[in-house]
N, CA and C atoms as a LAMMPS dump frame, in Angstrom:
ITEM: TIMESTEP
0
ITEM: NUMBER OF ATOMS
144
ITEM: BOX BOUNDS ff ff ff
-5.0000000000000000e+02 5.0000000000000000e+02
-5.0000000000000000e+02 5.0000000000000000e+02
-5.0000000000000000e+02 5.0000000000000000e+02
ITEM: ATOMS id mol type element x y z
1 1 1 N 486.564 468.79 404.316
2 1 2 C 485.2 469.25 404.461
3 1 3 C 484.288 468.508 403.494
4 2 1 N 483.109 468.198 403.974
5 2 2 C 482.124 467.524 403.137
6 2 3 C 481.381 468.549 402.292
7 3 1 N 481.137 468.197 401.054
8 3 2 C 480.414 469.071 400.133
9 3 3 C 479.098 468.405 399.775
10 4 1 N 478.003 469.032 400.12
11 4 2 C 476.707 468.452 399.766
12 4 3 C 475.77 469.559 399.306
13 5 1 N 474.889 469.182 398.412
14 5 2 C 473.905 470.113 397.863
15 5 3 C 472.534 469.478 398.025
16 6 1 N 471.583 470.254 398.507
17 6 2 C 470.225 469.74 398.652
18 6 3 C 469.661 469.407 397.271
19 7 1 N 468.824 468.36 397.215
20 7 2 C 468.258 467.94 395.935
21 7 3 C 467.488 469.055 395.246
22 8 1 N 466.797 469.901 396.019
23 8 2 C 466.01 470.964 395.398
24 8 3 C 466.88 472.146 394.976
25 9 1 N 468.194 472.039 395.122
26 9 2 C 469.116 473.097 394.708
27 9 3 C 469.931 472.694 393.479
28 10 1 N 469.639 471.539 392.905
29 10 2 C 470.333 471.07 391.71
30 10 3 C 469.42 471.304 390.515
31 11 1 N 469.935 472.014 389.509
32 11 2 C 469.132 472.355 388.339
33 11 3 C 469.811 471.824 387.084
34 12 1 N 469.003 471.282 386.176
35 12 2 C 469.547 470.691 384.959
36 12 3 C 468.733 471.164 383.762
37 13 1 N 469.431 471.579 382.718
38 13 2 C 468.793 471.895 381.438
39 13 3 C 469.518 471.071 380.385
40 14 1 N 468.769 470.503 379.463
41 14 2 C 469.401 469.691 378.433
42 14 3 C 469.02 470.192 377.051
43 15 1 N 469.89 469.937 376.119
44 15 2 C 469.667 470.319 374.734
45 15 3 C 471.014 470.403 374.038
46 16 1 N 470.995 470.583 372.75
47 16 2 C 472.252 470.693 372.031
48 16 3 C 472.061 471.514 370.764
49 17 1 N 473.157 471.967 370.227
50 17 2 C 473.169 472.709 368.972
51 17 3 C 474.344 472.186 368.151
52 18 1 N 474.198 472.246 366.863
53 18 2 C 475.258 471.752 365.982
54 18 3 C 476.286 472.828 365.662
55 19 1 N 475.861 474.089 365.677
56 19 2 C 476.796 475.178 365.383
57 19 3 C 476.367 476.435 366.126
58 20 1 N 477.236 477.421 366.165
59 20 2 C 476.945 478.676 366.858
60 20 3 C 475.669 479.288 366.283
61 21 1 N 474.787 479.701 367.166
62 21 2 C 473.532 480.319 366.744
63 21 3 C 472.362 479.355 366.692
64 22 1 N 472.639 478.049 366.684
65 22 2 C 471.555 477.066 366.624
66 22 3 C 470.684 477.092 367.879
67 23 1 N 471.282 477.322 369.019
68 23 2 C 470.536 477.245 370.279
69 23 3 C 469.383 478.238 370.317
70 24 1 N 469.598 479.453 369.823
71 24 2 C 468.541 480.466 369.879
72 24 3 C 467.346 480.098 369.004
73 25 1 N 467.548 479.25 368.017
74 25 2 C 466.459 478.821 367.139
75 25 3 C 465.849 477.488 367.565
76 26 1 N 466.375 476.913 368.637
77 26 2 C 465.894 475.629 369.141
78 26 3 C 464.903 475.921 370.267
79 27 1 N 463.619 476.031 369.914
80 27 2 C 462.594 476.438 370.877
81 27 3 C 462.543 475.571 372.131
82 28 1 N 462.597 474.243 372.035
83 28 2 C 462.591 473.432 373.257
84 28 3 C 463.787 473.746 374.165
85 29 1 N 464.948 473.994 373.581
86 29 2 C 466.131 474.325 374.369
87 29 3 C 465.978 475.691 375.036
88 30 1 N 465.447 476.664 374.31
89 30 2 C 465.223 477.995 374.874
90 30 3 C 464.243 477.905 376.036
91 31 1 N 463.205 477.107 375.88
92 31 2 C 462.219 476.951 376.958
93 31 3 C 462.851 476.279 378.176
94 32 1 N 463.721 475.302 377.96
95 32 2 C 464.432 474.663 379.071
96 32 3 C 465.304 475.682 379.804
97 33 1 N 465.966 476.549 379.054
98 33 2 C 466.816 477.573 379.668
99 33 3 C 465.977 478.544 380.489
100 34 1 N 464.817 478.92 379.978
101 34 2 C 463.919 479.808 380.729
102 34 3 C 463.45 479.137 382.019
103 35 1 N 463.087 477.868 381.9
104 35 2 C 462.641 477.108 383.07
105 35 3 C 463.763 477.042 384.111
106 36 1 N 464.981 476.79 383.654
107 36 2 C 466.133 476.741 384.544
108 36 3 C 466.319 478.082 385.25
109 37 1 N 466.212 479.163 384.503
110 37 2 C 466.352 480.488 385.096
111 37 3 C 465.311 480.751 386.167
112 38 1 N 464.062 480.367 385.893
113 38 2 C 462.989 480.56 386.881
114 38 3 C 463.26 479.744 388.142
115 39 1 N 463.721 478.51 387.977
116 39 2 C 464.031 477.664 389.131
117 39 3 C 465.16 478.264 389.963
118 40 1 N 466.16 478.803 389.298
119 40 2 C 467.287 479.399 390.015
120 40 3 C 466.842 480.633 390.798
121 41 1 N 465.998 481.46 390.195
122 41 2 C 465.49 482.654 390.879
123 41 3 C 464.692 482.255 392.111
124 42 1 N 463.806 481.277 391.967
125 42 2 C 463.001 480.83 393.109
126 42 3 C 463.888 480.295 394.224
127 43 1 N 464.927 479.566 393.852
128 43 2 C 465.846 479.026 394.845
129 43 3 C 466.559 480.146 395.597
130 44 1 N 466.974 481.166 394.877
131 44 2 C 467.652 482.297 395.513
132 44 3 C 466.705 483.07 396.421
133 45 1 N 465.446 483.201 396.008
134 45 2 C 464.456 483.896 396.837
135 45 3 C 464.235 483.15 398.144
136 46 1 N 464.185 481.827 398.079
137 46 2 C 463.976 481.003 399.272
138 46 3 C 465.154 481.13 400.229
139 47 1 N 466.348 481.316 399.688
140 47 2 C 467.544 481.383 400.511
141 47 3 C 467.761 482.721 401.189
142 48 1 N 467.01 483.763 400.789
143 48 2 C 467.245 485.078 401.393
144 48 3 C 466.294 485.393 402.508
């Protein structure tokens, strides 16, 4: 079976942390995660 995903269904967030707990203090990373979450919700809404 062929596996394909539509381009508008692929979501990417980037960022890094050096140790546990760093991510929550990395504002750009937190904002990327929020953006990713919003994109995923919109995608799910479109699919229903």
